[in-house]
DRENPA-3360 file (N, C-alpha, C; in nm, 2 decimals, always signed):
BEGIN
1 = MSQSYDVI = +10.75/+9.47/+11.18/+10.75/+9.28/+11.18/+10.71/+9.25/+11.32 ~ +10.72/+9.30/+11.45/+10.69/+9.24/+11.52/+10.51/+9.31/+11.56 ~ +10.49/+9.40/+11.47/+10.31/+9.44/+11.49/+10.24/+9.35/+11.39 ~ +10.28/+9.32/+11.29/+10.20/+9.22/+11.23/+10.20/+9.11/+11.30 ~ +10.28/+9.07/+11.33/+10.29/+8.95/+11.41/+10.18/+8.94/+11.54 ~ +10.21/+9.05/+11.61/+10.08/+9.05/+11.75/+9.97/+9.11/+11.68 ~ +9.93/+9.12/+11.59/+9.82/+9.14/+11.53/+9.71/+9.02/+11.53 ~ +9.83/+8.90/+11.50/+9.73/+8.77/+11.51/+9.67/+8.70/+11.62;
9 = FENNRKWV = +9.74/+8.79/+11.74/+9.70/+8.69/+11.84/+9.55/+8.82/+11.87 ~ +9.54/+8.94/+11.85/+9.42/+9.05/+11.88/+9.33/+8.98/+11.78 ~ +9.37/+8.94/+11.67/+9.27/+8.91/+11.56/+9.20/+8.76/+11.64 ~ +9.28/+8.69/+11.70/+9.25/+8.55/+11.73/+9.15/+8.57/+11.85 ~ +9.16/+8.69/+11.95/+9.10/+8.72/+12.06/+9.01/+8.77/+12.04 ~ +8.95/+8.84/+11.92/+8.82/+8.90/+11.86/+8.73/+8.79/+11.76 ~ +8.81/+8.66/+11.75/+8.74/+8.56/+11.68/+8.67/+8.52/+11.78 ~ +8.72/+8.44/+11.91/+8.69/+8.39/+11.99/+8.58/+8.47/+12.09;
17 = ESKVAENP = +8.58/+8.59/+12.09/+8.44/+8.70/+12.13/+8.35/+8.65/+12.06 ~ +8.34/+8.68/+11.93/+8.26/+8.68/+11.82/+8.19/+8.53/+11.84 ~ +8.27/+8.45/+11.83/+8.20/+8.29/+11.84/+8.14/+8.27/+11.95 ~ +8.14/+8.28/+12.07/+8.09/+8.29/+12.19/+7.97/+8.34/+12.18 ~ +7.99/+8.48/+12.14/+7.87/+8.57/+12.14/+7.78/+8.47/+12.06 ~ +7.81/+8.39/+11.97/+7.72/+8.33/+11.87/+7.66/+8.25/+11.91 ~ +7.73/+8.18/+12.00/+7.72/+8.05/+12.08/+7.77/+8.03/+12.21 ~ +7.76/+8.05/+12.29/+7.87/+8.03/+12.45/+7.90/+7.87/+12.44;
25 = EFFHELAK = +7.83/+7.79/+12.41/+7.90/+7.68/+12.39/+7.97/+7.63/+12.27 ~ +8.03/+7.72/+12.18/+8.08/+7.68/+12.06/+8.25/+7.59/+12.10 ~ +8.29/+7.64/+12.20/+8.43/+7.58/+12.19/+8.41/+7.47/+12.26 ~ +8.32/+7.43/+12.38/+8.33/+7.32/+12.42/+8.25/+7.24/+12.31 ~ +8.15/+7.20/+12.26/+8.11/+7.16/+12.14/+8.25/+7.13/+12.05 ~ +8.35/+7.24/+12.04/+8.40/+7.18/+11.91/+8.51/+7.13/+11.96 ~ +8.57/+7.13/+12.08/+8.66/+7.02/+12.14/+8.60/+6.88/+12.17 ~ +8.50/+6.86/+12.19/+8.44/+6.69/+12.19/+8.52/+6.61/+12.09;
33 = TQNPEFLY = +8.48/+6.65/+11.91/+8.50/+6.55/+11.83/+8.50/+6.63/+11.73 ~ +8.56/+6.53/+11.61/+8.53/+6.61/+11.44/+8.50/+6.53/+11.36 ~ +8.40/+6.55/+11.32/+8.30/+6.44/+11.19/+8.33/+6.53/+11.05 ~ +8.43/+6.51/+11.00/+8.45/+6.61/+10.89/+8.40/+6.51/+10.79 ~ +8.30/+6.54/+10.67/+8.26/+6.46/+10.55/+8.35/+6.47/+10.43 ~ +8.44/+6.62/+10.43/+8.52/+6.58/+10.31/+8.70/+6.61/+10.37 ~ +8.73/+6.53/+10.26/+8.91/+6.55/+10.30/+8.96/+6.62/+10.18 ~ +9.01/+6.74/+10.25/+9.04/+6.83/+10.11/+9.18/+6.84/+10.09;
41 = IGCSDSRV = +9.28/+6.81/+9.99/+9.39/+6.78/+9.95/+9.44/+6.96/+9.85 ~ +9.51/+7.02/+9.90/+9.53/+7.13/+9.84/+9.66/+7.20/+9.84 ~ +9.70/+7.27/+9.76/+9.78/+7.36/+9.76/+9.89/+7.45/+9.88 ~ +9.98/+7.47/+9.92/+10.00/+7.55/+10.04/+9.97/+7.70/+10.02 ~ +9.98/+7.74/+9.86/+9.96/+7.86/+9.85/+9.86/+7.98/+9.90 ~ +9.93/+8.06/+9.99/+9.84/+8.13/+10.10/+9.73/+8.20/+10.05 ~ +9.73/+8.22/+9.90/+9.56/+8.28/+9.86/+9.47/+8.18/+9.85 ~ +9.47/+8.05/+9.88/+9.39/+7.95/+9.84/+9.38/+7.87/+9.97;
49 = TAEEVMGM = +9.24/+7.92/+10.05/+9.24/+7.87/+10.23/+9.12/+7.76/+10.20 ~ +9.14/+7.66/+10.18/+9.01/+7.55/+10.19/+8.88/+7.57/+10.26 ~ +8.87/+7.59/+10.39/+8.74/+7.64/+10.46/+8.69/+7.75/+10.41 ~ +8.76/+7.87/+10.37/+8.72/+8.00/+10.35/+8.63/+7.97/+10.20 ~ +8.71/+7.91/+10.12/+8.67/+7.94/+9.97/+8.53/+7.84/+9.98 ~ +8.55/+7.74/+10.05/+8.42/+7.61/+10.07/+8.29/+7.69/+10.12 ~ +8.34/+7.79/+10.20/+8.22/+7.85/+10.32/+8.19/+7.72/+10.41 ~ +8.26/+7.64/+10.45/+8.30/+7.56/+10.55/+8.29/+7.62/+10.69;
57 = KPGEVFVT = +8.25/+7.54/+10.81/+8.28/+7.59/+10.94/+8.39/+7.50/+10.99 ~ +8.47/+7.54/+11.12/+8.56/+7.45/+11.18/+8.48/+7.32/+11.18 ~ +8.58/+7.22/+11.20/+8.49/+7.05/+11.23/+8.43/+7.00/+11.07 ~ +8.43/+7.09/+10.98/+8.34/+7.02/+10.89/+8.46/+6.96/+10.71 ~ +8.57/+7.03/+10.76/+8.69/+6.96/+10.64/+8.82/+6.92/+10.72 ~ +8.84/+6.83/+10.68/+9.01/+6.76/+10.69/+9.09/+6.82/+10.61 ~ +9.20/+6.88/+10.65/+9.27/+6.93/+10.53/+9.43/+6.90/+10.52 ~ +9.48/+6.87/+10.44/+9.64/+6.88/+10.39/+9.70/+6.93/+10.29;
65 = RNIANVVN = +9.77/+7.03/+10.28/+9.83/+7.10/+10.18/+9.97/+7.07/+10.15 ~ +10.02/+7.11/+10.03/+10.16/+7.08/+9.99/+10.20/+7.18/+9.85 ~ +10.30/+7.19/+9.82/+10.31/+7.25/+9.68/+10.23/+7.18/+9.58 ~ +10.16/+7.26/+9.54/+10.10/+7.18/+9.39/+10.00/+7.08/+9.41 ~ +9.98/+7.04/+9.53/+9.86/+6.99/+9.56/+9.91/+6.81/+9.50 ~ +10.03/+6.80/+9.54/+10.08/+6.64/+9.53/+10.02/+6.55/+9.59 ~ +10.01/+6.44/+9.55/+10.01/+6.36/+9.62/+10.09/+6.20/+9.58 ~ +10.20/+6.18/+9.64/+10.31/+6.12/+9.63/+10.33/+6.00/+9.69;
73 = TLDMSSTA = +10.29/+5.88/+9.65/+10.27/+5.78/+9.78/+10.43/+5.77/+9.84 ~ +10.54/+5.80/+9.82/+10.66/+5.80/+9.91/+10.67/+5.93/+9.99 ~ +10.52/+6.03/+9.99/+10.51/+6.12/+10.07/+10.44/+6.04/+10.20 ~ +10.50/+6.04/+10.31/+10.41/+5.97/+10.43/+10.33/+6.07/+10.52 ~ +10.36/+6.20/+10.45/+10.27/+6.31/+10.52/+10.13/+6.29/+10.47 ~ +10.15/+6.30/+10.36/+10.03/+6.29/+10.27/+9.93/+6.18/+10.27 ~ +10.01/+6.08/+10.22/+9.93/+5.94/+10.26/+9.88/+5.90/+10.39 ~ +9.95/+5.94/+10.51/+9.90/+5.93/+10.65/+9.75/+5.98/+10.66;
81 = VIQYAVEH = +9.78/+6.13/+10.59/+9.64/+6.22/+10.63/+9.55/+6.18/+10.55 ~ +9.53/+6.09/+10.42/+9.44/+6.02/+10.36/+9.43/+5.93/+10.43 ~ +9.48/+5.81/+10.47/+9.45/+5.68/+10.53/+9.37/+5.71/+10.68 ~ +9.43/+5.80/+10.75/+9.31/+5.85/+10.87/+9.20/+5.91/+10.83 ~ +9.19/+5.99/+10.76/+9.06/+6.03/+10.65/+8.97/+5.94/+10.62 ~ +9.05/+5.83/+10.56/+8.90/+5.75/+10.50/+8.90/+5.62/+10.59 ~ +8.96/+5.58/+10.70/+8.99/+5.49/+10.77/+8.91/+5.50/+10.91 ~ +8.95/+5.60/+10.98/+8.89/+5.65/+11.09/+8.81/+5.80/+11.11;
89 = LKVNHIIV = +8.83/+5.86/+11.04/+8.73/+5.99/+11.00/+8.59/+5.95/+10.92 ~ +8.59/+5.83/+10.82/+8.49/+5.76/+10.75/+8.48/+5.91/+10.66 ~ +8.55/+6.00/+10.59/+8.52/+6.10/+10.49/+8.41/+6.03/+10.41 ~ +8.34/+6.11/+10.33/+8.27/+6.07/+10.22/+8.34/+6.09/+10.09 ~ +8.38/+6.20/+10.10/+8.41/+6.30/+9.96/+8.58/+6.30/+10.02 ~ +8.69/+6.27/+9.85/+8.83/+6.36/+9.90/+8.80/+6.43/+9.78 ~ +8.87/+6.53/+9.82/+8.89/+6.66/+9.69/+9.02/+6.69/+9.68 ~ +9.04/+6.68/+9.54/+9.19/+6.75/+9.50/+9.17/+6.88/+9.45;
97 = CGHYNCGG = +9.24/+6.99/+9.51/+9.18/+7.13/+9.46/+9.32/+7.18/+9.38 ~ +9.34/+7.23/+9.30/+9.43/+7.27/+9.22/+9.40/+7.42/+9.21 ~ +9.47/+7.51/+9.19/+9.43/+7.68/+9.12/+9.54/+7.71/+9.00 ~ +9.48/+7.82/+8.94/+9.50/+7.84/+8.85/+9.64/+7.93/+8.89 ~ +9.72/+7.97/+8.85/+9.85/+8.05/+8.81/+9.93/+7.99/+8.95 ~ +9.90/+7.88/+9.00/+10.00/+7.78/+9.10/+10.15/+7.80/+9.04 ~ +10.20/+7.87/+9.17/+10.36/+7.88/+9.16/+10.43/+7.73/+9.11 ~ +10.36/+7.66/+9.20/+10.46/+7.51/+9.19/+10.46/+7.44/+9.08;
105 = VKAAMSPQ = +10.34/+7.47/+9.00/+10.32/+7.40/+8.83/+10.41/+7.49/+8.77 ~ +10.43/+7.61/+8.78/+10.53/+7.70/+8.68/+10.66/+7.65/+8.67 ~ +10.68/+7.66/+8.84/+10.87/+7.60/+8.87/+10.87/+7.46/+8.81 ~ +10.77/+7.40/+8.80/+10.82/+7.27/+8.76/+10.86/+7.28/+8.61 ~ +10.80/+7.38/+8.51/+10.83/+7.37/+8.38/+10.94/+7.47/+8.35 ~ +10.99/+7.52/+8.50/+11.09/+7.59/+8.44/+11.25/+7.52/+8.44 ~ +11.34/+7.55/+8.34/+11.45/+7.47/+8.30/+11.53/+7.52/+8.41 ~ +11.57/+7.50/+8.53/+11.66/+7.52/+8.64/+11.65/+7.43/+8.72;
113 = DLGLMNPW = +11.75/+7.46/+8.82/+11.79/+7.33/+8.90/+11.73/+7.44/+9.03 ~ +11.64/+7.35/+9.12/+11.57/+7.42/+9.20/+11.59/+7.35/+9.34 ~ +11.72/+7.26/+9.32/+11.76/+7.18/+9.47/+11.65/+7.07/+9.49 ~ +11.64/+7.10/+9.65/+11.56/+7.01/+9.70/+11.42/+6.98/+9.65 ~ +11.37/+7.09/+9.58/+11.22/+7.09/+9.52/+11.19/+6.97/+9.39 ~ +11.35/+6.97/+9.33/+11.36/+6.89/+9.23/+11.28/+6.74/+9.20 ~ +11.28/+6.67/+9.29/+11.21/+6.55/+9.34/+11.06/+6.60/+9.34 ~ +11.00/+6.67/+9.42/+10.88/+6.72/+9.43/+10.82/+6.75/+9.31;
121 = LRTIRDVY = +10.91/+6.85/+9.25/+10.84/+6.88/+9.15/+10.85/+6.78/+8.99 ~ +10.93/+6.70/+9.04/+10.94/+6.57/+8.95/+10.82/+6.55/+8.88 ~ +10.70/+6.51/+9.00/+10.58/+6.45/+9.00/+10.50/+6.51/+8.86 ~ +10.50/+6.66/+8.89/+10.43/+6.75/+8.80/+10.48/+6.75/+8.65 ~ +10.65/+6.75/+8.64/+10.69/+6.72/+8.50/+10.62/+6.60/+8.43 ~ +10.62/+6.46/+8.55/+10.55/+6.34/+8.50/+10.44/+6.36/+8.41 ~ +10.34/+6.42/+8.51/+10.26/+6.50/+8.43/+10.21/+6.55/+8.31 ~ +10.35/+6.65/+8.30/+10.32/+6.71/+8.16/+10.39/+6.58/+8.02;
129 = RLHQAELD = +10.47/+6.48/+8.08/+10.53/+6.39/+7.99/+10.41/+6.27/+7.96 ~ +10.32/+6.27/+8.02/+10.22/+6.19/+8.04/+10.11/+6.25/+7.92 ~ +10.08/+6.39/+7.91/+9.99/+6.44/+7.84/+10.07/+6.55/+7.74 ~ +10.19/+6.52/+7.72/+10.27/+6.61/+7.63/+10.20/+6.64/+7.51 ~ +10.16/+6.57/+7.39/+10.11/+6.59/+7.30/+10.00/+6.71/+7.32 ~ +9.90/+6.69/+7.39/+9.79/+6.77/+7.42/+9.84/+6.94/+7.46 ~ +9.93/+6.93/+7.57/+10.01/+7.05/+7.62/+10.10/+7.12/+7.52 ~ +10.13/+7.03/+7.46/+10.26/+7.14/+7.34/+10.16/+7.21/+7.20;
137 = SIEDEKKR = +10.05/+7.12/+7.19/+9.96/+7.18/+7.07/+9.86/+7.32/+7.11 ~ +9.89/+7.34/+7.27/+9.85/+7.47/+7.29/+9.97/+7.57/+7.29 ~ +9.93/+7.64/+7.19/+10.01/+7.76/+7.19/+10.01/+7.85/+7.27 ~ +9.93/+7.90/+7.32/+9.92/+8.01/+7.41/+9.96/+7.98/+7.54 ~ +10.08/+8.00/+7.62/+10.17/+7.99/+7.72/+10.02/+7.99/+7.89 ~ +9.98/+8.05/+7.88/+9.88/+8.10/+7.99/+9.78/+7.97/+7.99 ~ +9.72/+7.96/+7.87/+9.64/+7.85/+7.87/+9.71/+7.72/+7.88 ~ +9.84/+7.70/+7.84/+9.90/+7.57/+7.85/+9.91/+7.56/+8.00;
145 = YDRLVELN = +9.93/+7.63/+8.09/+9.99/+7.64/+8.24/+9.86/+7.59/+8.28 ~ +9.74/+7.67/+8.26/+9.59/+7.61/+8.32/+9.57/+7.52/+8.29 ~ +9.58/+7.46/+8.18/+9.51/+7.33/+8.14/+9.64/+7.25/+8.21 ~ +9.77/+7.20/+8.25/+9.86/+7.16/+8.33/+9.77/+7.15/+8.43 ~ +9.76/+7.26/+8.51/+9.70/+7.27/+8.65/+9.58/+7.20/+8.64 ~ +9.50/+7.19/+8.56/+9.39/+7.08/+8.57/+9.42/+6.94/+8.54 ~ +9.52/+6.90/+8.47/+9.59/+6.76/+8.43/+9.66/+6.73/+8.56 ~ +9.73/+6.80/+8.64/+9.80/+6.76/+8.76/+9.69/+6.72/+8.82;
153 = VQEQCINV = +9.56/+6.81/+8.87/+9.47/+6.75/+8.92/+9.39/+6.62/+8.92 ~ +9.38/+6.59/+8.78/+9.34/+6.48/+8.75/+9.42/+6.34/+8.81 ~ +9.57/+6.39/+8.75/+9.67/+6.30/+8.79/+9.66/+6.25/+8.94 ~ +9.64/+6.33/+9.00/+9.65/+6.35/+9.14/+9.53/+6.28/+9.20 ~ +9.43/+6.27/+9.16/+9.31/+6.25/+9.18/+9.34/+6.03/+9.19 ~ +9.41/+6.01/+9.06/+9.45/+5.90/+9.02/+9.52/+5.84/+9.12 ~ +9.63/+5.87/+9.15/+9.70/+5.86/+9.29/+9.63/+5.84/+9.41 ~ +9.53/+5.93/+9.43/+9.42/+5.89/+9.56/+9.36/+5.77/+9.53;
161 = IKMACVQE = +9.34/+5.74/+9.43/+9.23/+5.57/+9.35/+9.34/+5.49/+9.41 ~ +9.47/+5.48/+9.39/+9.55/+5.38/+9.35/+9.54/+5.33/+9.54 ~ +9.53/+5.42/+9.59/+9.58/+5.37/+9.76/+9.47/+5.26/+9.81 ~ +9.53/+5.16/+9.86/+9.46/+5.04/+9.91/+9.35/+5.13/+10.03 ~ +9.33/+5.20/+10.10/+9.24/+5.21/+10.21/+9.12/+5.28/+10.12 ~ +9.15/+5.35/+10.00/+9.07/+5.41/+9.93/+8.95/+5.30/+9.87 ~ +9.01/+5.21/+9.78/+8.98/+5.09/+9.76/+8.92/+5.03/+9.84 ~ +8.94/+4.95/+9.93/+8.87/+4.85/+10.05/+8.79/+4.92/+10.09;
169 = RYILEEYP = +8.76/+5.04/+10.13/+8.69/+5.09/+10.20/+8.55/+5.11/+10.07 ~ +8.59/+5.16/+9.96/+8.48/+5.15/+9.87/+8.42/+5.04/+9.84 ~ +8.50/+4.95/+9.83/+8.37/+4.81/+9.81/+8.33/+4.78/+9.90 ~ +8.31/+4.81/+10.06/+8.26/+4.79/+10.15/+8.14/+4.88/+10.14 ~ +8.16/+4.99/+10.13/+8.08/+5.11/+10.16/+8.01/+5.18/+10.04 ~ +8.13/+5.19/+9.91/+8.12/+5.25/+9.80/+8.12/+5.41/+9.82 ~ +8.19/+5.44/+9.90/+8.28/+5.54/+9.96/+8.38/+5.54/+10.01 ~ +8.49/+5.61/+9.99/+8.46/+5.76/+9.93/+8.50/+5.77/+9.81;
177 = IVHGWVFD = +8.40/+5.92/+9.78/+8.42/+5.95/+9.59/+8.56/+6.05/+9.61 ~ +8.60/+6.04/+9.52/+8.73/+6.14/+9.48/+8.65/+6.22/+9.36 ~ +8.70/+6.38/+9.40/+8.65/+6.45/+9.30/+8.78/+6.57/+9.30 ~ +8.81/+6.61/+9.17/+8.92/+6.71/+9.11/+8.84/+6.85/+9.14 ~ +8.90/+6.95/+9.17/+8.85/+7.09/+9.14/+8.97/+7.15/+9.11 ~ +8.97/+7.30/+9.06/+9.05/+7.37/+9.02/+8.97/+7.51/+9.09 ~ +9.04/+7.60/+9.18/+9.02/+7.74/+9.23/+9.05/+7.82/+9.10 ~ +8.98/+7.93/+9.06/+9.01/+8.02/+8.99/+9.04/+8.14/+9.05;
185 = LRTGKIID = +9.17/+8.19/+9.08/+9.20/+8.32/+9.16/+9.16/+8.45/+9.09 ~ +9.13/+8.40/+8.96/+9.09/+8.56/+8.87/+8.92/+8.59/+8.89 ~ +8.85/+8.47/+8.98/+8.68/+8.50/+8.97/+8.67/+8.45/+9.13 ~ +8.74/+8.40/+9.15/+8.73/+8.31/+9.32/+8.63/+8.22/+9.33 ~ +8.61/+8.13/+9.18/+8.50/+8.05/+9.15/+8.57/+7.91/+9.15 ~ +8.51/+7.82/+9.24/+8.54/+7.66/+9.23/+8.53/+7.58/+9.09 ~ +8.60/+7.55/+9.05/+8.56/+7.44/+8.90/+8.55/+7.31/+8.92 ~ +8.44/+7.25/+8.92/+8.46/+7.12/+8.96/+8.50/+7.03/+8.80;
193 = LEIDFEKI = +8.64/+6.97/+8.80/+8.66/+6.89/+8.65/+8.58/+6.78/+8.63 ~ +8.49/+6.73/+8.71/+8.40/+6.65/+8.73/+8.47/+6.50/+8.66 ~ +8.56/+6.48/+8.77/+8.68/+6.36/+8.75/+8.54/+6.21/+8.74 ~ +8.55/+6.14/+8.65/+8.47/+6.04/+8.62/+8.53/+5.92/+8.77 ~ +8.48/+5.92/+8.87/+8.55/+5.83/+8.98/+8.54/+5.70/+8.95 ~ +8.42/+5.66/+8.91/+8.43/+5.48/+8.86/+8.45/+5.46/+8.75 ~ +8.49/+5.57/+8.63/+8.56/+5.48/+8.53/+8.71/+5.48/+8.54 ~ +8.80/+5.59/+8.65/+8.89/+5.58/+8.67/+8.93/+5.41/+8.78;
201 = LKDIQKIY = +8.84/+5.42/+8.83/+8.83/+5.31/+8.93/+8.87/+5.16/+8.85 ~ +8.71/+5.17/+8.78/+8.75/+5.05/+8.66/+8.88/+5.02/+8.57 ~ +8.90/+5.16/+8.51/+8.98/+5.16/+8.44/+9.14/+5.08/+8.45 ~ +9.17/+5.11/+8.58/+9.33/+5.11/+8.67/+9.31/+4.96/+8.76 ~ +9.21/+4.88/+8.72/+9.18/+4.79/+8.83/+9.27/+4.67/+8.80 ~ +9.29/+4.65/+8.67/+9.38/+4.57/+8.64/+9.53/+4.56/+8.70 ~ +9.58/+4.66/+8.69/+9.70/+4.71/+8.74/+9.70/+4.72/+8.91 ~ +9.61/+4.82/+8.95/+9.63/+4.88/+9.07/+9.56/+4.83/+9.17;
209 = NLTDSDWV = +9.47/+4.71/+9.14/+9.37/+4.62/+9.24/+9.49/+4.58/+9.37 ~ +9.45/+4.64/+9.49/+9.53/+4.60/+9.61/+9.44/+4.51/+9.64 ~ +9.32/+4.45/+9.63/+9.21/+4.40/+9.73/+9.21/+4.24/+9.72 ~ +9.22/+4.20/+9.57/+9.18/+4.06/+9.54/+9.08/+4.02/+9.55 ~ +9.01/+4.13/+9.48/+8.81/+4.15/+9.50/+8.79/+4.18/+9.36 ~ +8.65/+4.19/+9.32/+8.60/+4.29/+9.23/+8.55/+4.37/+9.28 ~ +8.58/+4.50/+9.22/+8.50/+4.64/+9.25/+8.39/+4.64/+9.23 ~ +8.28/+4.67/+9.30/+8.18/+4.71/+9.29/+8.15/+4.84/+9.23;
217 = MSRKKK = +8.09/+4.86/+9.08/+8.11/+4.99/+9.04/+7.97/+5.04/+9.05 ~ +7.86/+5.02/+9.10/+7.71/+5.08/+9.15/+7.77/+5.15/+9.24 ~ +7.69/+5.30/+9.26/+7.70/+5.37/+9.42/+7.59/+5.43/+9.42 ~ +7.54/+5.40/+9.54/+7.46/+5.44/+9.65/+7.42/+5.59/+9.64 ~ +7.34/+5.64/+9.68/+7.26/+5.77/+9.66/+7.27/+5.79/+9.80 ~ +7.34/+5.91/+9.88/+7.29/+5.91/+10.01/+7.26/+6.06/+10.00;
% end
């Protein structure tokens, strides 16, 4: 046990040496500030690491992760991260990334009492309820879970779009744009669900408009 723990510090030492060898000023520059273009909202699963999957470097992605990549407005952690990323870091893209074989999604569909996890997983059960007709029509259980993973990403994207900070900045700058991804553990590939951000924004305007103004639907190309 102690050896597996100690190896982390050895790996860190080697990583530092490799970075300094590439660029002697690497850590000096890294310490100055961060200017990420992306906010990544992902699952805590140990097999899905944001920067490695995306091929990004330190300072390029602002990250928050939790069980089954849930965005719940009662969760101060995720909402604070989103607000900070949108208002202060000025990220241009918000990515909600789920993954196939998600233990959180499977647990949510298990008929058992999971204690403190029950209210958290209820959000995913609500996703199933919203899309029950489609999901129940899928006979293959594996395909049904895969589809629930995708629908969960879609609904969490909608939860992000409901937030006032996202709406307000989009009106002024036409950013950030919200994207939904699924990481396929079986192939290593990222699948873009091609969430229609502008259509969702327009569709929910009547109910979730927190800005008391018309939302601009045109998007500048940057």
